N, C-alpha and C positions, 0 to 999 in steps of 0.2 A: 504494500500500500504506500501511498504518498500523501502526506498530510500537509495542508496549509493551516498554520496556526495564526489566529488573529488575536493579539493581546491588546487589551484596553487599559492602559496604565492610569488614565485620568478618569475612569468611570465613576469612582466614588463622588467626585465633584460634579462631573457632567450629568450624572443621573439626577441630581437635585436641581441643576440649572439655576444657580443663584445669579443675581444681577451682576453683569460684568463691570458695572460702574463703581461698586463699593467693594472693599476688601472682604473676602469670605474664605473660610477654611472648614474642612471636614474633620470632625473630632472622632477619634476611636478611643473607647474606654477599655482598659485592661486592668482589672482589679481596682486599685485606688488611683491608678495613673491615667490621666487624660492627655492625649497628645494629638498634634495635627498630623494627618496623613496626606492631605492634599490641600493646595492653595490655588486661588485664581491669580491672574496676572496683577490685579490691583493690590492684592496682599503681598505678592512677591516683590513688587516695586517698593513696598514699605519696609523691606528688609526681613520679612518672615521667611522661614524655611520649613519644609516637611520634617517631622520628627521633634519639633519644639514642643515643650509642654504648654498647656493652655494658659497657665499663669504668666509665663514668660511672654507669650504672644500678646496677652492683654496688656502687659506692662509696656510693650512697644507700640501696639496699635489698639488703644482702648475701644475704638469704634468698630472693630472687626466683627462681622457676623459669623457666629459659630454654629455650625450645623452638625447634628449627630449623624453618624454614618447610617445609611438606610440600605440594608442588604436586600430588601425586597425590591427597591427601586433599581438597584444594580442588577438583580436577576432579570428584571424586565428589559434592561438595556442589553444584557447578554442574549436574551431570547430574540430581541430585535435584530441583532447582528447574525444570530443563527438562522433566522428566517431569510435574511439577505444571502447568507452563505449557500442556501438551497439553490440559488441560481447558478452556482459553480459546480455542484456535485453532491453526492451522498455517499456514505452516511455523514451526518453532522452531529457533533457532540460538543458539550461545553463543561466548564469547571468554574463554579462561582467563587471558590476559594482563591484561585489564581487569576481570575478575570480573563479567561481564555476561551476561545471558540475554535474548534477544528473542523475542517471539511476535507474529505478525500478527493483529490483532484487528478489522479492518474488518468482516468478516462477523459477528463477535460483536456489534459495534455495531448492525448491522441486526437481529440476532436479538433483542437485549434492548430494542430500541426507543429508542436514544439514550444520551447520556452518563450521566445520573443513575442509571438502573437498572444500566448496565454497571459503573459505579464501585461501586455497592452490592454487586453480585455479586463483583467482584474483592476488595473489602475483606472480605467475609464468608468467601470461600474461602481467603483468605490468613491467616486468624487462626491456623491450625495450623502455619504455616511456622516452622521452628526457627531461621531465620537473620535477622539484621538486614538490612533491605533499604530501598531507595529506588526511586522509579519515575519514568519519563519517557515521554511519548507524542508521537510525531512521525512524519511520512511517510518519513523516512530513518533507517537504522540509526544513523548518526553523530549526527544531531540528537537522536534518542531517548536515546542514551547520554549526550550532553551534558546533557540535561535531568535524567536520572537522577542523574548525578554532582553536579549542582547542587542536587538535592533538590527539584525542581519538584513532584513528586507527581502524583496523579491529577486534581487540581483544575485544572491549567493545561496541557491538551493543545494541541499545534499540529496543526490538522486538515488544512492544505493546504501544499503546498510553497512557495507564494508568501508564506506567513506566517513562514517560518523566519527570514529575515534580520531583520525587525523585532523578532521575539521574543527574539533572542539578542545583538543588537548592543551592548547596554549591559552585558553580563556580562563578568567578568574573563577575560583571555586565557588564564589558567592552565587553563581548562576545555577548551581546544582539544585535539584528539587528536594532539598533537605530542610529540616526544621532549623531555626536559628541557633539552637544549642549545639547541634551537630556541626554546623558551619564554624561556630566559634571555637569548638574543640579542635577541629582540623586546622584551623588557622593558628591556634596557639601551639600546635605541634610543629609549626614551621612550614606547613603546606600552603601554597599560593595558587597553583594552577590545577585545572581539572585533570590534566594528564598525570600529575603526581598522585592524585587520589585513585585514578584508574589503575595505576601500577601497584597499588597495595593489594595484598592477598584478600580475597573476599571473605575467607574464613576469619581472618583477624578483624575485619570491619564488622562482621556479624557478632563476634564475641564482645566487641567494644560497644557497639551501638544497637545491636539487635538485628534480626533478619531483614527488616524493611530496607535498610541502607544498601546492602549488596543486591537485594532484589530490584531496587530502584535503578541501580547502575546497570544491571542486566537488561532491564526494560529500555533504558536509555540507548543502549548499544544494539538493541534488537535481538538479544540472546534469550529473552524470556517474553512470553506473551503479554499483551496489554488488554485490559478489559475496558469497555466504555459503554455508556448508555446512549442509544441513538435518540436524537431530538427530532421531533416532527412539529411543524406549525399547528397550533390548536385550531379546531374547526370554527370556534367562536372567538372573536377578538374582544378582549377586555383589558383596559389599562386604567390605572389609578395614578394620579399625580397630586402630591401634597405640596402646596406652594411654600417656598422657604419663608415668605412673609405672608401678608394678607393683601389681596387685590381689592381695592376699594372702588374701582371702576371697571367696566367691561373692557375698556381699552387696555388696562393692565393685564388682562387675561390673554391677550394676543401673543405675548412672548412665550409663555408655557404651551399655549395651544399650537404654535408653530412647531415646537419640538415634538409634541404628541402626534401631530399629523405627519411629520417626517418619519417618525417611527412606524406609524400606521402604513405609510406608503411602502416602506421596506417589507412589512409583513405581506402586503398585497402583491408586491413584486415577487417575493419568495414563493408564494402559492400560485403565481401567475393568474390572478383574478382581479376583478374590479369591484367597486362598491357603488350602489346607487342610493342606499338609505343607511343611515347610522344615527346614533343617539349620543348626545352630550348631556351630561348632568354635572351640576356643581353644587357643593354644600357650603353654606355660609357659617359664620361663627355662631349663629343661633340654631344650628343643626337643621335648618330648612333646606330642602332639596329642590332645585329648579331643573326642569327637563326641557331640552330642545330636541325635537325629532327633525332631522335634516333629510330632505329628499332632493335628488338631482334629476334633471331631465334625461340625462344619459349616464351610464356607468363610467367611472374614471378611477385612476389611482394617482392622479396628479395632486400632490399636497397643496400646491398654490391655489388650485381651483377649489379644493375643499375649504381652505382658509378664507378665500374670498366670499364664499357663500356664508360661512360661519360669521364673518365680520358683519355682513349685512343683517343677519338675524340678531346678533348681539347688540347692534345699535338701538334696537327697540326694547331691550331688556333694562329694567330699572332694578338695581341691587338694593335690597332692604338693609343688608349688612355686608361687610367685606367677605369675599370668598376665600375659603380655606382649602378645599379639595376639588379636583376635577376628575370626572370619570368618562371614559370614551368606550363605546360598545358598538359592535357590528355583528349581526347574526347571519345575514344573507349576502351572498356574493354572486357575481356574474362572471362567466368565462371571459378572459381577455381575448379580444379580437385583433387580428393582425391587419391593420389598415394599410392599403396600398396607396402611396402618394402619387400624384400626377408629376409631370416633369419638373414643374417649379414649386411643388409642394404647397399649393395655395388652397386646394379644395378642402382638405381636412382641416387646415387652420381656420378657414372661413366657417366651416360647420361648427368647430369647437368654439369659435368666437361668438356665434349666434346662440349656442347653448349656454355659454357663460353669461351672456347678456340677459337671456331669459331667466336664468337662475337668480341673478342679482335682482332683477325686477320682481320676481316672485318673493324673494326673501325680504325686499324692502317694502313692497306695496301689498303683499298678500296674494294668495292663490286666486281669489275671485277677481282681482284687478287685471290679470294677464290671461288672455284667451288665445286659443289656437284652433285651426280648422279641424273638424272631425266629421265622420260619416254618420248617416242615419240609415235605418233599414228600409230604404225606398229606392227603387231602381230608376225613377225619373230623375234626370240630372239636376233639375232645378230644385228638387226636394231631397236630394241625396246628401246634403251637407248641412252642418250646423257648427256651432262653436262649443268648445269644451275648455276646461282649465288647462293650464300649460303643462301639467304633469301627465296628461292623458297620452296614450300611445299615439304616435304620429304616422302610422301606416295608412296609406290611402290606395284605393284601386286606381288603375290607369285612367284618370279623368283630368281634363284641364281645369285649372283653378279659375280661369277667366271665362265665365259664361255670359253670353249676351242676355239681357233681360227679355228680349223678344227675338226669337230666331229670325235670321235674315235670309231671304231667297238669294241664291247665287247660281251662276252657270255651273254646268257639270265640271267638278274639279278632277284632279288626278288622284285616284284612289290608291292607297298604299297597303291595304290589307283586306281581309274578309270582313263581312258585316257582323255586327253584334245586335241581336234582336232584343229590344226592351219593350215589354208589353205588360202594362199594369194599370192601376187606377180604377179598375172596374168596381171596387167596393165603395167608391165615392160617386159612382154614376158617370165617371169620365174615362171611358175606355180609350186608351192611347196605345198605338202600336207604331214603333219606329225602328228603322234599320240604320244603325250608326256606323260610320267608317272613319278611320284615320285617313286624312287627305293632305294634299300639298298644293299651294297656289303657285302662281308664276314667279313669285319672289322667293320661293323656298320656305315659306312659313308653314308650320304644321297646323292643320285645321281639324276640327271635330264637326263632321257634317252628318246629316241624316235625311232620309225621305220616308214618307209613309207608304205602306204597301199599296200598289196600284196608282200612286201619284208620281209622275215623272219629275216633279219639282224638288231640287235639292235645297236644303236650308243649312246655313252656318249657325252652329249653336255654341261653339267654344274655340278658344285659341290656346295653344300649348305654350307659346312664348311671345 
């Protein structure tokens, strides 16, 4: 196997998405000790560093926002990356303790025809990922993780098991997947490089540290089997986000919502589906829950389009109290359709633009204020249409939208197809029988014409363009 490991070193901070404008840090509590494990750029510019105690940090920057580490939010971030990794291959697995996601890519390597095109594909697809990440590629999970934690990247893969030892032997032993106590003991014994540890007898390491240490080295080098639990995207999407502070206006909700929708788009991409309806709920400080059911005119997985519709809906919401939590849920999904662009790629863009405009109008004005054409169960053209709300299905039979209020007599046109008999209205005492044809005039315009049985006169009833 060949594993791509995606390491998310800043996930504890990025999962909580504090404001980038104020200094913030993530606090981890171990016993009686509280220390900073991650800082944003604003805190780093003030002289703070990861590993500092909370009291020391407050002494330097009293206004720093301290956020308790949220392992559940981190797990959601890992699952988001795991869903995206599904676009590269299977199986996919993850480890919350080390903030790693792995995906097996050997089949993708064959599919794309070698390392250079596969690297380009991964780099292109990863541009939208909202998390800081580093990569490692190796035949074992442990070796791929070691490379990712060392920042080896996509340019230095280890292709074969026999190459692992030579590739990692000169690296610092702190990269080995051991507990901190084992690393400290090895370091105090004068060992500095991974190769020096690999040269030690495994029996001696087992007697000193227990059987897990030599077993981990054997798995690292591919000499012992590795076990993993395969991850699959859940059939129902649910995400919860607790705001680092409190949002007093709906405008303040847009920043966390953008992050949530970007994660949602990665889930949709991983499952190769789109969404047309989803639900947003938010809970305020008074524990009241507000629900917004969002419907689109056409399925999508574009996070910008989802955010645009949400923004319009939120503008009409009045918050009784500041918002504390957000919940995003989607239960039904549509298959993704591969749209074929025209030469200049204008047709699909125009259609998406019209859909987006209608969705914004519906969100701002309400469903009753925006109408679209619909059909009625009557074969007579002048009675076969009506209006419906904008969310109604837009499928229409082959009929021109431009109908003349009174059919106009015309000379015999050039007919383009067989007739279509429309005969109805008897229940109203107005029996009508017409033979309709698609026709063309001397200017090349498409016409919809008919004549009644036994009547030689042709009449123009509609225009196609």
